[in-house]
C-alpha positions in Angstrom: 106.5 52.1 60.8 104.8 53.5 63.9 105.3 57.1 65.3 103.8 59.0 68.2 100.3 58.0 69.1 97.5 59.8 71.8 99.6 59.5 75.0 102.9 59.9 73.6 102.1 63.3 72.4 100.7 64.3 75.7 103.6 63.1 77.3 105.9 64.7 74.7 104.4 68.4 75.1 104.8 67.6 78.9 108.6 66.8 78.4 109.1 69.8 76.1 107.5 72.2 78.6 109.8 71.0 81.3 112.7 71.1 79.0 111.8 74.8 78.5 111.5 75.2 82.1 115.1 73.5 83.0 116.6 75.8 80.3 115.2 79.0 81.8 116.9 78.1 85.1 119.9 77.4 83.3 120.1 80.6 81.5 119.8 82.2 84.9 122.8 81.0 86.1 125.4 83.5 87.4 127.6 84.0 84.1 124.5 84.6 82.0 123.0 87.2 84.2 126.3 88.9 84.6 126.5 89.1 80.7 122.9 90.2 80.5 123.4 92.7 83.0 126.7 93.9 81.6 125.2 94.1 78.3 122.3 96.3 79.7 124.4 98.5 81.3 126.6 98.9 78.5 123.9 99.6 75.8 122.7 102.3 78.6 125.7 104.0 78.7 126.2 104.1 75.3 122.7 105.7 74.5 123.5 108.1 77.5 127.0 108.9 76.1 125.5 109.7 72.6 122.6 111.6 74.1 125.5 113.9 76.1 127.4 114.0 73.1 124.9 115.7 71.0 124.4 118.2 73.8 127.8 119.0 74.8 129.9 122.0 74.3 132.9 122.1 72.4 135.0 121.7 75.6 133.4 118.5 76.7 132.8 117.0 73.3 136.6 115.0 73.6 135.8 113.6 77.0 132.2 112.3 75.8 133.8 110.9 72.4 136.2 108.8 74.7 133.1 108.0 76.8 131.0 107.1 74.2 133.6 104.8 72.3 134.1 103.1 75.6 130.2 102.4 76.2 130.1 101.0 72.7 133.1 98.9 73.0 131.8 97.4 76.5 128.2 96.8 74.7 129.9 94.8 71.7 132.1 92.8 74.2 129.0 92.0 76.4 127.3 90.6 73.1 130.1 88.7 72.4 130.2 87.1 75.8 126.5 86.4 75.5 126.6 84.9 71.9 129.7 82.8 73.0 127.7 81.5 76.2 124.9 80.6 74.0 127.3 78.6 71.6 128.9 76.9 74.8 125.7 75.9 75.9 124.4 74.4 72.5 127.7 72.2 72.3 127.5 71.1 76.0 123.9 69.9 75.1 124.8 68.1 72.0 128.0 66.7 73.4 126.1 65.1 76.4 123.1 63.3 74.6 123.9 60.0 76.4 125.1 61.5 79.8 121.6 63.5 80.0 119.2 60.6 79.6 121.5 58.4 82.0 120.3 61.0 84.8 116.7 60.0 84.7 114.8 56.8 84.9 113.1 56.1 81.4 110.4 54.0 83.1 106.9 55.4 82.5 104.1 54.9 85.1 101.3 54.8 82.8 98.9 55.6 85.6 100.5 59.2 85.7 99.0 60.0 82.5 95.7 59.5 84.1 93.4 62.8 83.8 91.8 64.2 86.6 89.4 66.9 85.8 89.8 70.2 87.7 86.9 72.6 86.5 87.6 76.3 86.4 85.2 78.4 88.3 82.4 80.0 86.4 83.9 82.5 84.3 80.5 85.1 84.3 79.9 85.8 88.1 79.2 89.3 87.0 75.8 88.3 85.5 75.0 86.6 89.1 74.5 90.3 90.6 70.9 91.5 90.4 70.4 94.8 88.7 70.2 97.5 91.5 66.8 99.1 92.5 66.3 102.5 90.8 67.0 105.6 92.7 64.0 106.7 94.8 62.1 109.3 93.2 60.5 111.4 96.1 56.8 112.4 96.1 56.1 116.1 95.7 55.0 118.1 98.5 51.5 118.6 99.2 50.7 122.4 99.0 49.2 124.0 102.5 46.4 126.2 102.4 47.7 129.5 104.2 44.9 131.8 105.1 45.5 135.6 105.7 45.2 136.4 109.6 41.7 137.7 110.4 41.4 141.6 111.6 41.1 142.5 114.9 39.4 145.3 116.7 37.7 148.4 114.4 39.6 146.6 111.5 37.4 143.7 112.2 34.5 145.6 111.5 35.5 147.8 108.8 37.8 145.6 107.0 35.4 142.5 106.4 35.2 142.9 102.7 38.9 143.3 102.4 39.6 140.5 104.1 37.2 138.0 102.3 38.8 139.0 99.1 42.3 137.9 101.0 40.8 134.5 101.9 39.2 133.8 98.5 42.4 135.1 96.6 44.7 132.3 99.0 41.9 129.7 98.3 42.3 130.3 94.8 46.2 130.0 94.9 45.8 127.1 96.9 43.7 125.2 94.3 45.8 125.7 91.6 48.9 124.7 93.5 46.9 121.6 94.5 46.2 121.2 90.6 49.8 121.4 89.7 50.7 118.9 92.9 48.4 116.4 91.2 50.0 116.5 87.9 53.7 116.3 89.8 52.4 113.3 91.5 51.1 111.9 88.4 54.3 112.4 86.8 56.1 110.9 89.7 54.2 108.1 89.6 55.2 107.7 85.6 58.9 108.1 86.3 58.7 105.3 89.0 56.8 103.2 86.8 59.5 104.0 83.8 62.3 103.1 86.0 61.0 100.0 87.8 60.1 98.5 83.6 63.9 99.9 82.3 64.9 97.5 85.5 62.8 94.7 85.0 63.7 94.5 81.2 67.4 94.6 82.1 67.0 92.1 84.9 65.4 89.7 82.7 68.3 90.2 80.3 70.1 89.4 82.7 68.9 86.3 83.9 68.4 85.0 80.4 71.9 85.5 80.1 73.2 83.9 83.3 70.9 81.1 82.3 72.5 80.7 78.8 76.3 81.3 80.3 75.4 78.6 82.9 74.4 75.9 80.2 77.5 77.0 78.3 79.6 76.4 81.3 78.1 73.2 82.2 78.4 72.0 78.7 81.9 72.9 79.0 82.1 71.1 82.0 80.7 68.0 80.8 83.0 68.1 77.5 86.1 68.2 80.0 84.6 65.2 81.9 83.7 63.2 78.9 87.2 63.9 77.3 88.9 63.0 80.5 87.1 59.7 80.9 87.5 58.9 76.9 90.8 59.3 77.7 91.1 57.6 81.0 89.1 54.6 79.3 91.9 54.5 76.8 94.5 54.7 79.4 92.9 51.2 81.1 92.8 49.6 77.8 96.3 50.6 77.2 97.5 49.2 80.6 95.3 46.0 80.2 96.7 45.1 76.5 100.2 46.0 77.7 99.6 43.5 80.4 98.8 40.9 77.7 101.9 42.0 75.7 99.9 42.7 72.8 101.9 44.3 69.8 99.9 47.5 69.6 100.2 48.2 73.2 104.0 47.6 73.5 104.1 50.0 70.3 102.3 52.6 72.1 104.1 52.4 75.4 107.3 52.5 73.4 105.9 55.8 71.7 105.4 57.4 74.9 108.8 56.5 76.1 110.7 57.8 72.8 108.3 60.8 73.4 109.8 61.7 76.8 113.3 61.6 75.1 113.4 65.4 74.7 116.4 66.3 72.4 118.0 69.9 72.5 116.7 72.3 69.7 119.9 72.1 67.7 119.6 68.4 67.6 116.1 67.2 66.9 115.3 63.4 66.3 112.4 61.7 64.8 111.9 58.1 66.0 110.5 55.5 63.8 109.6 51.8 65.1 107.9 48.4 65.0 107.4 45.6 67.1 107.4 42.2 65.9 105.7 40.0 68.5 106.6 36.6 67.1 110.1 37.6 67.8 109.8 40.3 70.5 112.0 42.5 68.4 111.4 46.3 68.3 113.0 47.5 64.8 113.9 51.2 65.5 115.0 54.1 63.1 116.2 57.3 64.7 116.2 59.9 62.1 118.8 62.7 63.2 119.6 66.2 61.7 122.3 66.2 59.2 125.7 67.4 59.5 124.8 70.9 57.9 122.1 71.7 60.8 125.0 71.6 63.4 126.6 74.9 64.2 130.2 75.2 62.9 131.1 78.4 64.8 134.0 78.2 67.3 133.7 81.3 69.0 132.8 85.2 68.1 134.9 88.1 68.9 134.7 91.8 68.2 137.2 93.6 66.0 138.0 97.3 66.8 139.1 98.1 63.5 135.9 97.0 61.5 133.7 97.5 64.5 132.0 94.4 63.6 131.5 91.2 65.5 133.0 88.2 63.4 132.9 84.5 63.9 135.8 82.0 63.7 135.0 78.6 62.5 135.6 75.0 63.9 138.1 72.8 62.0 136.7 70.0 59.8 138.1 67.5 62.3 136.3 69.2 65.3 132.9 69.4 63.4 133.5 65.9 62.3 134.2 64.6 65.8 131.4 66.5 67.3 129.1 64.9 64.8 130.2 61.5 65.0 130.2 61.4 68.7 126.6 62.7 68.9 125.4 59.9 66.1 127.1 57.1 68.7 125.4 58.7 71.6 121.9 58.9 70.0 122.7 54.9 69.3 123.3 54.1 72.7 120.9 56.3 74.2 118.1 54.8 72.1 118.9 51.2 73.1 119.0 52.5 76.6 115.6 54.3 76.7 113.7 51.4 75.5 115.3 48.4 77.6 115.6 50.5 80.9 111.8 51.7 80.5 110.6 47.8 79.6 110.9 46.7 83.1 108.5 43.8 82.2 111.2 42.6 79.5 108.6 42.5 76.8 111.3 43.3 74.3 114.0 41.0 74.0 116.0 42.4 71.1 116.1 45.7 69.3 117.5 46.4 65.8 118.5 49.7 65.3 119.3 52.2 62.6 120.5 55.9 63.2 120.7 58.0 60.0 119.6 61.2 58.3 117.5 62.1 55.7 119.1 64.3 52.8 119.4 65.5 49.3 121.8 62.9 47.3 124.1 65.1 45.3 124.2 62.6 42.7 120.4 62.7 41.9 119.3 65.7 43.5 116.6 63.7 45.4 115.7 63.1 49.0 117.7 60.1 50.2 118.3 58.2 53.5 121.6 57.5 54.6 122.1 54.9 57.8 124.9 56.1 60.0 124.8 53.2 62.6 123.1 49.7 61.9 123.0 48.0 65.0 121.3 45.1 67.0 121.4 44.3 70.8 119.6 42.0 73.4 118.5 43.0 76.5 120.6 41.2 78.8 123.4 41.9 77.0 122.9 45.5 76.8 121.7 46.2 80.3 125.0 45.0 81.3 126.8 47.9 80.4 127.8 50.5 82.6 126.7 53.6 79.8 128.3 56.1 82.2 131.6 55.0 81.8 131.9 53.7 78.2 133.3 55.1 75.0 130.2 54.8 72.6 132.3 54.1 69.7 133.8 51.1 71.4 130.5 50.0 72.9 129.0 49.8 69.0 132.1 48.1 67.9 131.7 45.5 70.8 127.8 45.1 69.6 129.1 44.5 66.2 127.6 47.2 64.7 128.0 48.6 61.4 129.2 52.3 61.5 129.7 54.9 59.4 133.3 55.9 58.7 132.5 59.8 58.0 129.0 60.7 58.9 130.1 64.0 58.6 130.7 63.6 55.0 127.5 61.6 54.8 129.3 58.4 54.4 126.8 55.4 54.6 127.6 52.7 56.8 127.7 49.1 55.4 124.4 47.0 55.9 126.5 43.9 55.5 128.0 42.3 58.5 125.9 43.3 61.6 126.5 41.0 64.1 123.8 40.4 66.6 125.2 40.6 70.3 
């Protein structure tokens, strides 16, 4: 039998994500928020009291011990409140398996699965920024010849030799300064060239990396476009083939519809199905979790005497009734989802089994146990007002073979199933 196809898996993941968002919103209701806040405050108070207790003087010890006990008690009670709230949510989800699907239209517009590519922005824009120019290295200042002031008066007559010697010395100092200056100029030119060479190497490396990253980005964009085009081409083929009513297309569409059917975490199911074009019948098997996978805890409570959180267990009747009710709801839900989604009426009848895979205690081997074996035609089933039915009575009306005790893994008898 067929299971999920390509588009069905995409749709399933989308619905799972949507369910998780819805669950997050439900957990934000006032009671849950209050429980979390109470638990957090109690925990902080407990920690604060314990810290104060450790530092307290004897005169304060008794008071702080009392505060610590009260804070711990509040902490434990908040934990119990949170656990019971989560337990109530699990049971509410299991008890409303049918009602939850009646709130939505199970028809899937296949065009909604068409992929529209939105390319992400280029992720290496840092490489688009050129390497900055090196810091300017200024030219060294050219030395200036400073000659001594010529003597005047009698000094100009008697001090000619001394003046000439001073001028010659100034010229020698200037010549040496010019030599140092020219060497400094050559050093500046070399340093500038080195800085330009370093920048040029880094700039060339940047441009090379930018080219490679742009090519990589272009390839990724092309791949996304190609994948979307391939997916949309397959979708067009599916829509066309569904228009012709081909068996493969009908099975793929059913796969998408059933992948939209997201069950609670505590009650996951697996669908197996096959469409027979000669009779327009869908053979559908729904594998449900075994009774041992469903919680049996009634509630939690805190026991002061032992300082423990303990649980009470549901009666066997309560467990049996919940599990049996869930099985009956799964059967009607499966009929409903397929028939409602098939607006063109390509599927005329559904033969359905709901069962579980478990270990046979007699052989120790894996075995399949059917709990509901039923068949229904489209016109008859769609006439039912499922929001007002008792699922067990609806299955009787359909002439289904139903296990007398699914909770004890009693199989439904295959003989005598009547088509409605």
